[in-house]
N, C-alpha and C positions, 0 to 999 in steps of 0.2 A: 223436299223435306220429309214428305210422307214416307218415301222409300227408305230414307235414313232412319226414321223413327221405327219402321217395321224391322229393320235389321238389328236394332238394339233391343227388340222385344216390346210387346204391348205393356201399357201401364198396369193392366190388371195383374200381371205377373210380378211386378216389382212393388206394388202398393202394400203387400202383405206385411212387411216389416214395420209399417207405420202404426204405432199404438199410442193411445193416450195414456201417459204414465203418471202425470202429476196434475193436481188441481190446486191452484194457489188461492186460498180463501182468506180474506181479511178486510177487503173493502166493503163498505156499506152503501155505496152508491154506484152508479154506472161507471164502468171502466171505459175511458175514452182513448187512452194511449199507452203504449209500452215501448221500451227500447232496450236491446241487449247491451251489456258491457262487452269490452273486447276480450275478457277472460272466458267468454262463452258459458259462464255459469251464473253470473249475476245479471239481474235485469231490474229496471225501474218501471213502475206503473203509475198512472195518474187517474184519479177518480173524482167524480163530482161529490164524493163525501168530504172533499177538501183536504185530501192527503196524497202525498207521494209515498209509495212504499218501495223499498229496495229489498229484493228477494234473492235468496239462493234457490235457483230454480230446480236443483236436483234434490235438495233436502226439504224444500218448501218452507224453510225458515225465513222469517223476516229479519233482516239485518239492520234496518233503519226505517223509521216512519217520520215523515216531515209534514207538520201541519202547515197549510197554506193560508194566506190572508184572504184569498178569493177561492171559493169552492168551484167556480166556473172554469176549471182547467180543461184545456183541449189538446195539449201536446206535452211531451217530455222527451228528454234526450240524455244519453250518457256520453261523456267525453271519452274518446276511444284510446288515446295514447297512454294516459296514466290512470284513468278511471277515478280521479278525485273530484270531478265536477259533474253536476247534473243541472239541467235547465228545464224550465216549464213556462207555460203561459196559456192565456185563454181570453175570456171576455174582459179581463182587466186591461188589455192592450199592452201589457208589460211582459218582457222576458226576464224572469228571475233566475239568477245563478246561485247555486248552493255548493259549498265545499264540504263534502261529506266526511272528509278526514279530520276536520278541525272542530267539529261540533256534534253534539248528541241531539236526539230528538227533543229533549226537554228544553233546550235553548236554541233550537234551529232558527237561524235568520239568514235571509238572502245576503250573500256577500256582495252582490251587485244587482241592480235593477236597471234594465235597459229600456228607456222610454223614448219613443219617437213615432211609433205607429199610430194611425188614427182609427184603426179598426182592430177587431179581435185578432189574437195570435193563433194561427192555424197549425203551424209546424215550426220546429227549430232543430238545427243540426250543427254540431261543432265541426269546424274545419281543423282546428288544433286547440291546444290548451288556452291560447290567447285570443281566439276568434270564433265567432258563431254566426250562423246564417238563419234568418227568420223570414217567414212568410205571413201574410196578413189579409184580412178582409178588406183592407184599404187598397187592394190591387197591387201592392208592392212587395218586394223582397228587400231586406236590408242586411248588409254585411257589417258586423260590429267588431270593434276592439273592446274586449271584455274588461281589461284592466283600466282603461280610461273611460269606458262607457260611451265612447264617441261612435258616431255613424261614419263608416269608411266609404261605403257606396250604397246608393239606392237604385234598385232595378224596377222600372215602372212601365214596361211595355204591355203588360196585361191590361185587359179592359174589364176584368171582373175579379172577384175575390180569388186570391191565390190560396189553394188548399193544401199544397204539399210541395216539399223540396227534397232533393237527394243529392249528395255529393258524389262525384265520380270516384270509383275505387282505385283508379290508377292515375288520377290527376286532380288534386284537391283544388285546383283553380277553376274547375269546370263543375257546374251543377245544372240540374234540370228542375223545372217547376211545372206544376199542373194547376189549371184554373177552371173556374166556372164559365169562362169564355170559350170552353171546349178545346183549348189549345194547350200543348206542352211546349215549353221553350227551353233551349240550351243557352246558358250564359257563361261568359268568361269573367271571372272575378278581377282579372288584371286590368281590363279596360272598361269594365262595367257595362258591357254591351250584350244584347241578345245576338247570338250567332246563328241560331236555327229556330224556326217555328214549325211545329208539326201539327197537322190537322187530321181529322178523320172521325173523331167521336161526335155523337149526336146530342150529348148532354154533358153536364158538369164532369170534369175530371177531379176525382177525390184523392187519388193517391198516385205517386210516381216512385219508381225505384230503378236503379241501374242494374243492367245485366252484369254478371261477375267480371267479364273482361273489359268493361268500361266503354265498349263500342256501340252499345245499344241500351235501351231502357224500356221498361214496361209501365203501363198505365192501367188504372181501374176507374170506371165511370158509372154514373147513374143511368147510362144507356144499356146497362146489363152486360157489357163486354169488357174484357181485358184485351189490351193490344200490345204488340211488340214493335217498336220502332228502331231502325238502324240508322245511326248518325252518318255512317259512311255512304249509304245509298240515299240518305235524306228522305226517308219515307217509311211507311208502314210495311212490315214484312209478314205479320201474322195477326189474326184476330180470333179471339177465343170467346165463344158464346153459342147458345142454341136456343130454340124456341121454348124449351122447358124451363129455362132459367130467366126469370123476368124481373128479378130484384136488382137493386143497385149494388155497386161494389164500393166498400169503404177503404180497403187497404190491399196492397199487393206486395209480394216478395218472391225472389227466386231461390231455388236450391243452390247449393254451392257450385255445382257444375253448370247450372243454367238449364238443365234438361226439364225441370219442373217449374211451373209458375203457380203460386198459391194466391188465392183471392178470398178475402173475407166479405161475406154478403149480408144484406139486410134480412135475408130469409133464415138466419141463424146458422147457416152452413159455411164451411170452408171448402171450396172446390179446388181441385188440382188439375192443371192442364199440362199436356205434353207440348213443349215449345217447338219441337221438330215436326209434329204431326199437322195434318191439315185440319181445318176447323170442323169437319164433319165428325171427328172423333169426340165423343161426349166426354165431359169431365167426370171424375168421380168425387164423391164427398168424403172427407175424413170422418172416421167413426166418432161417436160420442159428441154429437153436435151440442152447441150451446142452447140455452133456453131463451135467448133474446138475440138481438142484433150483434153480429161480430163487428166490433168497432176498430180493431187494430190487430196486426200480426207481424211477426218477424222471425227470421231464421238466424241462429247464432253464427258467429264467425267460424267456428269449427265445422259447422254444417251437419251436426247430428241431432239438432233439436229445433222444433218449431213451437213458438208460443202464440196463442190467440187470446185476445181480451174481448170482453163482451159487456153489453148493458145488463147482463144477468149478475153482475158484480164480481164474477170470477175470471181467472186466467187459467188456461189449460196448456200444459206442456206435453207435446207429443215427441217421443224419442224415436230414433231410427236405428233399429238393430242392424247388425251386419248381415250381408247377403253373400252366400258362397255359391258361385256358378261353377259348373264342371270345367276343370282345367284351369281355374283361376283361383287366386287367393281371396281373402275376405276384403270386401270393400263396403263402405257405407253407401246407403242408397243415394245420397247426394253426390257421391264421388264418381258416378258414372261419367265417362268422357263424352264430350259432345259428338265426336266423330270417330 
């Protein structure tokens, strides 16, 4: 993998187009979560000021602001097919669903409240407009029918708080979860069973995300490492960390091609790793670091923007300019092929 990475050029040559272009200011409390809409331009953020804010990430305008009944929000999500629904949850143990097309901020009310978890809601992701997946501090994940509010399936093989879930990009019946029990599990929504358990981390797994092709997934942990697991080989294929980075990882995301892996860290930085390189290659940090813990991050569907959210109350959007290499046309940084 190191030889392949070298043939594509070192990261120090391709990182130059990454520039922080936008700062989204409007929250008055710690930002805990963000999620891009499928249009690659809108995103939702959740803060402990008790508000969800929907942004146009390119103009920095706020298009909606929803006051929440509980300020202790920990997660938020945009429905990806039509973009009419958003969800959130936290220490109230409830997943609240809002239809942003049918109401203004002045009279915003949850169209559905999903109640069944016995612990805080750590993460939520829509599988489609009628169904959502949630994870919780009660060590379970739940698959819901949004319209009826009924629990369709409960996934309970973890032995500790489940901190993160992600839906497979090529099969919405498959998802991955990460837990404080130090394991990541692959689940099948159709039979409600765990089909793979991946081990390797030495501490809590705080974030999971699928590789773009759906055959692998990445994790971020309090053990200061990000790791790449391949479901076909049923094991860890790369580990990203070094002795200079000792803080925990709160969130992870891949570039559109999968060549780069982004991690949000407790030390206020966002580090970038080359997924094809060996672990001796040090990461580099994105410019314009936050002034507090990076709590969340995500790459948009188009692959030309990365958003990071922080306890410093701000979100920052880094845009990726086009790169022109000799003898080639223009390509976005994220669009470099894997091989």
